[in-house]
C-alpha positions as CSV (number, residue, x, y, z in Angstrom):
1,M,35.2,-108.4,-23.6
2,V,33.5,-107.8,-26.9
3,T,30.8,-110.3,-28.0
4,F,29.5,-110.6,-31.5
5,A,26.0,-111.7,-32.6
6,P,25.7,-115.3,-33.6
7,Q,24.2,-116.3,-37.0
8,S,21.4,-118.9,-37.0
9,L,20.4,-120.9,-40.0
10,S,18.0,-123.8,-40.7
11,L,19.5,-126.4,-43.0
12,H,16.7,-128.5,-44.5
13,Q,18.9,-131.1,-46.3
14,T,22.3,-132.7,-46.1
15,E,23.3,-130.8,-49.2
16,S,22.6,-127.5,-47.4
17,T,25.1,-128.5,-44.7
18,L,27.7,-129.3,-47.3
19,A,26.9,-125.9,-49.0
20,L,27.5,-124.1,-45.7
21,G,30.9,-125.9,-45.4
22,R,31.8,-125.0,-48.9
23,W,30.8,-121.4,-48.4
24,L,33.0,-121.2,-45.3
25,G,35.9,-123.1,-46.9
26,E,36.0,-120.6,-49.8
27,R,36.2,-117.6,-47.5
28,L,37.9,-118.5,-44.2
29,T,41.4,-117.3,-43.6
30,A,44.5,-119.2,-42.5
31,G,44.6,-119.8,-38.8
32,T,40.8,-120.1,-38.4
33,V,39.7,-122.8,-35.9
34,L,36.2,-124.1,-36.0
35,L,34.8,-125.7,-32.9
36,L,32.1,-128.1,-34.1
37,Q,29.6,-129.2,-31.5
38,G,26.5,-131.4,-31.8
39,D,25.1,-134.8,-31.1
40,L,25.9,-137.9,-33.2
41,G,24.5,-137.4,-36.7
42,S,24.0,-133.6,-36.3
43,G,26.2,-132.8,-39.4
44,K,29.7,-132.1,-38.0
45,T,31.5,-134.4,-40.5
46,T,29.2,-133.3,-43.3
47,L,30.1,-129.7,-42.6
48,A,33.8,-130.7,-42.6
49,K,33.4,-132.4,-46.0
50,G,32.0,-129.1,-47.3
51,L,34.9,-127.2,-45.8
52,G,37.3,-129.4,-47.7
53,Q,35.4,-129.0,-50.9
54,G,35.4,-125.2,-50.4
55,L,39.1,-125.3,-49.9
56,G,39.5,-127.2,-53.2
57,I,40.6,-130.5,-51.6
58,T,39.9,-133.4,-53.9
59,E,40.6,-136.2,-51.4
60,D,37.6,-137.8,-49.8
61,I,37.1,-136.4,-46.3
62,D,35.9,-138.8,-43.7
63,S,35.5,-138.6,-40.0
64,P,38.9,-139.1,-38.4
65,T,37.4,-140.9,-35.4
66,F,40.1,-143.6,-35.3
67,T,43.0,-141.5,-36.6
68,L,42.1,-138.5,-34.5
69,I,43.6,-135.9,-36.9
70,S,43.5,-136.0,-40.7
71,E,45.7,-133.5,-42.6
72,Y,44.8,-132.4,-46.1
73,L,47.4,-130.2,-47.8
74,G,46.2,-130.1,-51.4
75,G,43.8,-127.2,-51.3
76,R,43.8,-123.4,-51.2
77,L,44.9,-123.7,-47.5
78,P,45.8,-126.8,-45.4
79,F,42.9,-128.4,-43.7
80,Y,43.3,-130.1,-40.4
81,H,40.3,-132.2,-39.4
82,V,40.2,-133.4,-35.7
83,D,37.7,-135.7,-34.1
84,L,37.8,-136.0,-30.3
85,Y,34.9,-138.4,-29.9
86,R,36.9,-141.2,-28.5
87,L,39.1,-139.1,-26.2
88,E,38.5,-137.5,-22.8
89,G,40.5,-135.6,-20.2
90,K,44.3,-135.9,-20.3
91,A,44.2,-137.8,-23.6
92,V,42.8,-134.6,-25.2
93,D,45.3,-132.4,-23.4
94,N,48.1,-134.6,-24.7
95,L,47.3,-134.0,-28.3
96,Y,48.9,-130.5,-28.3
97,L,46.4,-129.2,-30.9
98,E,47.9,-125.7,-30.6
99,T,50.6,-126.9,-33.0
100,Y,48.0,-126.9,-35.7
101,W,46.5,-123.4,-35.0
102,D,49.6,-121.5,-33.9
103,G,51.3,-122.0,-37.3
104,L,54.7,-122.9,-35.8
105,E,54.9,-126.6,-36.6
106,F,52.4,-126.9,-39.4
107,P,51.6,-124.5,-42.2
108,P,48.7,-122.2,-41.1
109,G,45.4,-123.4,-42.4
110,I,41.8,-124.2,-41.3
111,V,41.3,-126.4,-38.2
112,A,37.9,-128.1,-37.7
113,I,37.5,-129.9,-34.4
114,E,34.6,-132.3,-33.9
115,W,33.4,-132.8,-30.3
116,A,35.2,-129.6,-29.4
117,E,33.3,-129.4,-26.1
118,R,36.0,-131.9,-24.8
119,L,38.7,-129.4,-25.2
120,R,39.9,-127.8,-21.9
121,H,42.3,-125.4,-23.6
122,L,40.6,-123.3,-26.3
123,P,42.4,-121.7,-29.2
124,P,42.3,-117.9,-29.5
125,A,39.2,-116.6,-31.3
126,P,37.6,-119.9,-32.4
127,L,34.5,-119.8,-34.6
128,R,32.0,-121.9,-32.7
129,V,29.6,-124.0,-34.8
130,A,26.7,-125.7,-33.0
131,L,24.6,-128.2,-35.0
132,T,21.3,-129.7,-33.8
133,H,18.6,-131.8,-35.3
134,R,15.4,-129.8,-35.9
135,D,12.2,-130.4,-37.9
136,G,13.6,-133.2,-40.1
137,G,16.7,-131.1,-40.9
138,R,19.4,-129.3,-39.0
139,H,19.8,-126.0,-37.3
140,V,23.2,-124.3,-37.0
141,V,24.4,-121.5,-34.9
142,L,27.7,-119.9,-35.9
143,A,29.2,-117.8,-33.1
144,P,32.1,-115.5,-34.2
145,A,34.9,-114.6,-31.8
146,D,36.3,-111.7,-33.6
147,V,35.4,-108.8,-35.9
148,T,36.8,-110.7,-39.0
149,Q,34.5,-113.7,-38.4
150,A,31.5,-111.4,-37.5
151,T,32.0,-109.4,-40.7
152,L,32.2,-112.6,-42.8
153,L,29.1,-114.1,-41.3
154,E,27.2,-110.9,-42.0
155,T,27.5,-111.7,-45.7
156,L,26.1,-115.2,-45.2
157,T,22.5,-115.4,-46.4
158,P,20.2,-118.4,-46.6
159,D,20.2,-117.9,-50.4
160,A,23.9,-118.7,-50.4
161,L,23.1,-122.2,-49.2
162,L,20.2,-123.0,-51.6
163,V,20.7,-126.3,-53.4
164,D,18.8,-127.8,-56.3
165,E,16.1,-130.2,-55.1
166,V,16.5,-133.7,-56.3
């Protein structure tokens, strides 16, 4: 099994987390599944908002905690935003999330799954995104699962995420 080096970044403001999401949304290819992990308030939904912006989605992207899955079809690629916070065990298994990432029932797009640690069946080659609180900001580790993701992340520099101070 080939493993790829993770990319670590410090995100000092909320806008930097949005910028990371935008950067990914502009570059990820159809069929990419992001497994978003982190405590409450660590930036998972903020990153998802940025993904939507990067995909060119104009709808407001909120956490789908009570709807479980939100589908956004108006961007460069479809965006499927999943939140497993309120589910455990068999309830998660019964969602059949593979229908979103296998491209058979839904148009291939980007799938972002919050609270992905609750999944028992993982998609092939997910991009793992771990967010944590650190020093008044956030720290993110992006762990690629294939050569395409690893090559993309090699082009990600902290300068790409710079935002104007307010």
